[in-house]
C-alpha positions in Angstrom: -18.2 22.2 2.4 -15.7 23.4 5.0 -16.8 20.8 7.6 -16.5 18.1 5.0 -13.1 19.4 3.9 -11.8 18.9 7.5 -12.8 15.3 7.7 -9.7 13.1 8.2 -9.0 10.6 5.5 -11.2 12.4 2.9 -9.0 13.9 0.2 -10.1 15.4 -3.1 -11.0 12.0 -4.6 -13.2 10.9 -1.7 -14.7 14.4 -1.4 -15.7 14.2 -5.1 -17.2 10.8 -4.6 -19.2 12.0 -1.6 -20.6 14.9 -3.5 -21.5 12.7 -6.4 -23.2 10.2 -4.2 -25.1 12.5 -2.0 -25.6 15.5 -4.2 -24.3 18.1 -1.7 -22.0 18.4 1.4 -25.0 19.1 3.6 -26.7 15.8 2.4 -23.4 13.9 2.9 -23.2 15.2 6.6 -26.8 14.3 7.1 -26.4 10.6 6.1 -25.9 7.8 8.6 -22.8 5.8 9.5 -23.8 2.7 7.5 -24.2 4.7 4.3 -20.8 6.3 4.8 -19.2 2.9 5.5 -20.6 1.5 2.3 -18.5 4.1 0.4 -15.3 2.7 2.0 -14.5 5.6 4.2 -12.0 5.0 7.0 -13.1 4.8 10.7 -11.5 8.2 11.5 -13.7 9.8 8.8 -16.8 8.0 10.0 -16.3 9.2 13.6 -15.7 12.8 12.4 -18.8 12.9 10.1 -21.0 12.0 13.1 -19.6 15.0 15.0 -18.1 17.6 12.6 -15.7 20.1 14.2 -17.8 23.2 13.7 -15.5 25.3 16.0 -12.7 24.8 13.5 -15.1 25.7 10.6 -15.8 29.0 12.5 -12.0 29.7 12.2 -12.2 29.3 8.5 -15.2 31.6 8.3 -13.5 34.2 10.5 -10.4 34.1 8.3 -12.7 34.6 5.2 -14.1 37.8 6.7 -10.7 39.5 6.7 -9.7 41.8 3.8 -8.1 40.2 0.8 -9.3 36.6 1.7 -11.3 34.5 -0.6 -12.7 31.0 -0.8 -13.3 29.6 -4.3 -15.5 26.6 -5.0 -15.2 24.5 -8.1 -18.3 26.2 -9.7 -17.0 29.7 -8.9 -16.4 31.7 -12.0 -13.1 32.8 -10.5 -11.8 29.2 -10.0 -8.8 28.6 -12.2 -9.9 26.8 -15.4 -6.7 24.8 -15.9 -6.8 23.6 -12.3 -10.4 22.5 -12.7 -9.2 20.1 -15.5 -6.8 18.0 -13.4 -7.9 14.7 -11.8 -9.8 15.5 -8.6 -9.1 19.2 -8.3 -9.4 20.8 -4.9 -13.0 21.3 -4.0 -12.2 24.5 -2.2 -9.3 27.0 -2.7 -8.3 29.5 -0.1 -6.8 32.6 -1.7 -5.2 35.7 -0.1 -4.7 38.5 -2.7 -6.1 38.8 -6.1 -8.0 35.6 -7.2 -8.3 37.0 -10.8 -4.6 36.4 -11.4 -5.3 32.7 -11.1 -7.2 32.8 -14.4 -4.3 34.4 -16.3 -1.7 32.3 -18.2 0.9 30.9 -15.7 4.3 29.3 -15.8 5.5 27.3 -12.8 9.2 27.7 -12.0 10.7 25.2 -9.5 14.1 23.9 -8.5 16.4 23.0 -5.6 16.2 24.6 -2.2 20.0 24.9 -2.3 20.9 26.4 -5.7 24.2 27.5 -6.9 24.6 31.3 -7.2 24.2 31.1 -11.1 21.1 28.9 -10.6 19.5 31.4 -8.3 20.4 34.2 -10.7 19.0 32.3 -13.7 15.7 31.7 -11.9 15.4 35.4 -11.0 16.2 36.5 -14.6 13.9 34.1 -16.3 11.0 34.9 -13.9 11.5 38.7 -14.4 11.6 38.4 -18.2 8.6 36.0 -18.4 6.5 38.1 -16.0 7.2 41.1 -18.2 6.1 39.0 -21.2 2.7 38.5 -19.6 3.0 35.3 -17.7 2.1 34.9 -14.0 5.0 33.1 -12.3 3.8 30.3 -10.0 6.0 28.5 -7.4 5.9 27.1 -3.9 7.5 29.8 -1.7 10.3 27.4 -0.7 13.9 28.4 -0.2 16.2 28.6 -3.2 14.8 28.5 -6.7 11.2 29.1 -5.6 12.1 32.3 -3.7 14.3 33.6 -6.6 11.4 33.0 -9.0 8.9 34.9 -6.9 11.4 37.7 -6.4 12.2 38.0 -10.1 8.5 38.0 -11.0 7.8 40.8 -8.6 10.2 43.1 -10.4 8.1 43.2 -13.5 4.8 41.4 -13.1 2.7 39.1 -10.9 3.4 35.9 -9.1 1.4 33.1 -7.2 2.7 31.1 -4.3 1.0 27.8 -3.6 1.4 26.9 0.1 2.0 23.6 1.8 0.3 25.1 4.9 -2.9 27.0 5.5 -2.8 30.7 4.6 -2.8 31.8 8.2 0.8 30.5 8.4 4.0 31.1 6.4 6.5 28.4 5.8 9.4 28.9 5.9 9.0 31.7 8.4 11.8 33.7 6.9 9.6 34.2 3.8 7.0 36.2 5.7 7.9 39.5 4.0 8.1 37.8 0.6 4.6 36.2 1.1 3.3 39.7 2.0 4.8 41.1 -1.2 3.3 38.2 -3.3 -0.2 38.9 -1.9 0.2 42.5 -2.8 1.1 41.7 -6.5 -0.6 38.4 -7.0 -2.0 35.7 -4.7 -1.2 33.1 -2.0 -3.1 29.9 -2.6 -3.8 26.7 -0.5 -6.3 23.9 -0.5 -5.7 23.4 3.3 -8.1 24.7 5.9 -7.0 27.3 8.4 -4.8 26.1 11.2 -2.9 23.4 9.1 0.8 23.4 10.0 3.8 22.4 7.8 3.4 18.6 7.5 5.6 16.6 5.1 2.7 14.8 3.5 1.0 18.0 2.3 3.9 19.2 0.1 3.5 16.6 -2.6 -0.2 17.6 -2.7 0.9 21.2 -3.0 3.1 20.2 -6.0 0.2 19.0 -8.0 -1.5 22.4 -7.6 1.7 24.2 -8.8 1.7 22.3 -12.0 -2.1 22.2 -12.3 -2.4 26.0 -12.3 0.2 26.5 -15.0 0.5 26.1 -18.8 3.9 24.5 -18.2 6.7 23.9 -15.6 10.3 25.2 -15.9 12.9 23.3 -13.8 16.0 25.4 -13.2 18.3 23.3 -11.0 17.4 19.9 -9.5 19.2 16.8 -8.3 18.2 13.4 -9.6 16.0 12.7 -6.5 14.2 16.0 -6.1 10.8 17.4 -5.3 11.1 19.5 -8.4 11.1 16.3 -10.5 7.9 15.3 -8.8 6.3 18.5 -10.0 7.6 17.8 -13.5 6.1 14.3 -13.4 2.8 15.7 -12.2 2.9 18.3 -15.0 3.3 15.5 -17.6 0.5 13.6 -16.0 -1.7 16.7 -16.3 -0.8 17.3 -19.9 1.3 20.3 -19.3 4.5 21.4 -21.0 7.8 20.7 -19.2 10.9 22.8 -19.7 14.4 22.4 -18.3 17.6 24.5 -18.3 20.7 22.5 -19.0 23.9 23.0 -16.9 27.4 21.8 -16.5 28.0 18.0 -16.5 30.1 18.6 -13.3 27.2 20.2 -11.5 25.1 17.6 -9.6 22.2 20.0 -9.6 22.1 19.8 -13.4 21.5 16.1 -13.4 17.8 16.3 -12.8 17.3 18.8 -15.6 19.4 16.6 -17.9 17.3 13.6 -17.0 14.1 15.5 -17.8 15.6 16.6 -21.2 16.4 13.0 -22.0 12.8 12.1 -21.2 11.4 14.7 -23.6 11.4 17.9 -21.7 12.1 21.0 -23.8 15.6 22.3 -23.5 15.5 26.1 -23.0 18.4 28.6 -23.1 16.4 31.9 -23.0 13.1 33.0 -21.6 12.0 33.7 -25.2 12.2 30.0 -25.9 9.3 29.5 -23.4 7.3 32.5 -24.6 7.5 31.2 -28.2 6.6 27.6 -27.2 3.6 28.7 -25.2 2.4 30.9 -28.0 0.7 34.3 -28.4 -1.6 33.7 -25.5 1.2 33.5 -23.0 3.1 36.4 -24.6 0.0 38.6 -24.5 -1.0 37.6 -21.0 -4.7 38.1 -21.6 -7.8 36.1 -22.1 -8.8 32.6 -21.0 -6.1 30.0 -20.5 -5.8 27.6 -23.4 -7.8 24.4 -23.0 -5.4 21.5 -22.4 -6.3 17.8 -22.6 -5.7 16.2 -19.2 -3.6 13.1 -19.5 -4.8 10.4 -17.1 -2.0 8.7 -15.3 -2.2 4.9 -15.0 0.6 2.5 -14.0 0.6 0.9 -17.4 1.3 4.3 -19.0 3.8 5.4 -16.5 7.4 4.5 -15.9 8.9 1.5 -14.1 9.0 3.3 -10.8 5.2 3.3 -10.5 4.9 -0.4 -11.5 7.7 -1.2 -9.0 5.9 0.7 -6.2 2.6 -1.2 -6.9 4.5 -4.5 -6.9 6.2 -3.5 -3.6 2.8 -2.7 -2.0 1.6 -6.3 -2.7 -1.5 -7.6 -1.0 -1.0 -6.3 2.5 -1.2 -2.6 3.7 2.2 -1.0 4.0 3.6 2.4 5.1 5.8 4.8 3.4 8.9 3.8 5.3 8.5 0.1 4.3 7.9 1.1 0.6 11.0 3.3 0.7 13.0 0.3 1.9 11.5 -2.0 -0.8 11.8 0.4 -3.7 15.0 2.3 -3.0 13.3 5.7 -3.7 13.1 8.6 -1.3 10.2 9.1 1.1 9.2 12.3 -0.8 9.1 10.5 -4.2 7.1 7.6 -2.7 4.6 10.0 -1.1 4.1 11.8 -4.4 3.6 8.6 -6.3 1.2 7.2 -3.8 -0.8 10.4 -4.1 -1.0 10.0 -7.9 -2.0 6.3 -7.5 -4.7 7.2 -4.9 -6.2 9.9 -7.0 -6.4 7.4 -9.9 -8.0 4.7 -7.7 -5.1 2.3 -7.6 -4.4 2.5 -3.9 -6.2 3.8 -0.8 -5.0 5.3 2.4 -6.1 3.2 5.5 -5.8 4.0 9.2 -2.3 4.0 10.7 -0.6 5.9 7.9 -0.7 2.7 5.6 -1.7 2.2 2.0 -3.4 -0.8 0.4 -3.7 -1.8 -3.2 -7.1 -1.6 -4.9 -6.4 -2.7 -8.4 -4.1 -5.4 -9.8 
């Protein structure tokens, strides 16, 4: 499983198809190049599968032997039930800390990396109150709202940080002490194998785990083009609740929250609004997470941005930069949308950092 996880060009969707086709990771690695090629794998993956990097797998296993480190497979009883419901969940989860807290009711809190002082204070207060109410607070360990949410949760409860790097690294480095405190009172989580640095393309993937682990997502402050809105979009695609805190019409960091509220997010003014909405399960903080229906995302069911991106992709492979130029969206937003479309089988990544369209 670890060797297959490290194959370039094989994300969760292709990983799932390989296991479904061959029955196991060992059988997949034992197949021949022709059979791999028939599954549409890129050349980089074909070359790797012939000669897996077992030395790097040994790094993963050495990490796993250290105290507090865990590796959860999809069929592990400790694997988060809500995350298992999303489209193509991570086949392996690296966890440092307490894996049991991943099964508790969670609320994700996200927002800008450059919040106003009131925004930072709001995230801290909400996280503290909600953690005391029994929710595990989940966020991404980023600067700004993420850090304030983790810090607030630590005052009265537990928190989970979903990393955009492997767990042997901390990004940003200034949050090393915060990461240590989170592991002591909750867990650090990543789907990335040991030795994976901070790469831009991994953070949209990280966002889908933040929303996938949680019953809902609270956006505190966010500009109109913000990674936090990506997380909110992913939450809707996964059938999760989305909450937003309104702000001053003169604050540009309130515009993203206002846009979410116009699109149907629940306006909240107090932490109790969230506890009441999520029900007695979240307030009690005990038992199995509620079963949520996973909403499958398709371009016909999504907004005009997705249809515009597919139209911009056309019939020839294109890279993110070209799609940004054609669509007028940010690179971060385009990368996240491509991830959703790839998971749903509408586009595929091809060598050279390009994407091609698979469905009309």
